[in-house]
C-alpha positions in Angstrom: 74.2 115.3 96.6 76.3 115.8 99.7 76.1 112.2 100.9 76.4 110.6 97.5 79.2 108.3 98.6 76.7 106.5 100.7 74.2 105.9 97.9 75.4 102.3 97.6 77.9 100.3 99.5 78.8 96.8 100.6 78.8 96.2 104.4 81.8 94.1 105.5 81.3 92.8 109.1 79.7 96.1 110.2 83.1 97.9 110.6 84.1 98.7 107.0 82.1 99.5 104.0 83.1 100.0 100.4 81.4 101.9 97.7 83.3 100.2 94.9 86.8 101.5 95.5 87.2 103.5 98.7 87.1 101.9 102.1 84.9 103.6 104.7 85.1 103.0 108.4 81.9 103.2 110.4 82.3 106.3 112.5 78.8 107.1 113.6 78.3 107.7 117.3 75.4 105.2 117.1 77.9 102.3 116.6 80.4 103.3 119.4 80.5 103.2 123.1 83.1 103.9 125.9 84.1 107.1 124.1 87.0 108.8 125.9 89.8 111.3 125.2 93.3 110.0 124.9 95.2 109.5 128.1 98.8 110.5 128.6 99.8 106.8 128.1 99.0 107.3 124.4 101.5 110.2 124.2 104.2 107.8 125.5 103.1 105.3 122.9 103.3 108.0 120.2 106.8 109.0 121.3 108.0 105.5 121.0 106.7 104.8 117.5 109.6 104.4 115.0 108.8 105.4 111.4 110.7 103.2 109.0 111.3 102.8 105.3 111.5 99.3 103.9 111.1 97.0 100.9 108.9 93.9 100.8 110.8 90.5 100.7 108.5 89.2 98.0 107.8 92.5 96.3 108.2 92.8 92.6 108.6 96.5 92.1 111.7 97.2 94.3 109.8 100.3 95.6 110.6 101.7 99.0 107.6 101.9 101.3 107.2 103.8 104.6 105.4 102.8 107.7 106.0 100.9 110.9 107.2 97.4 112.0 104.4 95.8 114.0 106.8 94.3 116.6 108.2 97.8 117.2 104.6 99.1 117.6 103.9 96.4 120.1 107.0 97.4 122.1 105.8 101.1 122.0 102.4 99.9 123.3 104.0 98.0 126.2 106.4 100.8 127.0 103.3 103.0 127.4 101.8 100.5 129.9 99.1 99.7 127.4 98.1 96.4 125.7 97.0 95.7 122.2 93.4 95.7 123.6 94.0 99.4 124.3 95.4 100.1 120.8 93.5 98.3 118.1 96.1 99.1 115.4 97.8 95.8 116.0 96.2 92.8 114.3 97.1 89.1 113.7 96.3 87.3 110.5 95.6 84.0 112.1 96.1 82.5 115.6 98.1 85.0 117.8 99.7 82.0 119.6 101.0 80.5 116.4 104.6 81.4 115.5 103.8 81.3 111.8 101.0 83.9 112.2 101.7 87.1 110.3 101.0 90.4 112.1 99.8 93.7 110.6 98.7 97.2 111.4 95.4 99.1 110.9 97.1 102.4 110.0 93.8 104.3 110.2 93.9 103.7 114.0 97.0 105.9 114.1 95.4 108.9 112.5 93.5 110.1 115.6 96.7 109.7 117.7 98.6 111.8 115.2 95.9 114.5 115.2 95.9 114.6 119.0 99.7 115.0 119.1 99.6 117.8 116.4 96.9 119.6 118.3 99.0 119.5 121.5 102.0 120.9 119.6 100.0 123.7 118.0 98.7 124.7 121.5 102.2 124.7 122.9 103.6 126.8 120.0 100.7 129.3 120.5 101.5 129.5 124.2 105.2 129.9 123.5 104.6 132.7 120.9 102.5 134.5 123.4 105.1 134.1 126.1 108.0 135.4 124.0 106.3 138.4 122.4 102.6 138.5 122.6 102.3 137.0 119.1 99.3 134.8 118.7 
């Protein structure tokens, strides 16, 4: 049926579930609170993200990956006047106060930000088309 992916799953700390291969983030309104639209600070954060290509130091495939460097994301967060409490994409694997702690990113946290920015661009393009020739 339509909801077949939910037929069986493993619940991992109430946030992520897996149905044997795909990760599923809990997104039901019943598990969320303090729901708000993005503020303009998140647009500043977005504008300061630096997409990168890179290879892993201990990788074995020599493949080039794409993504972000967590320290640069933290700088973008700070530039926007936000903290990592305001942008849950930044995570520490261990004690954040320990210099040996490795940092990572929850890339799925960036999807909604990307969507919001694209929606704003589409609205601006539509308004500009209307302005220059009545084309909508």
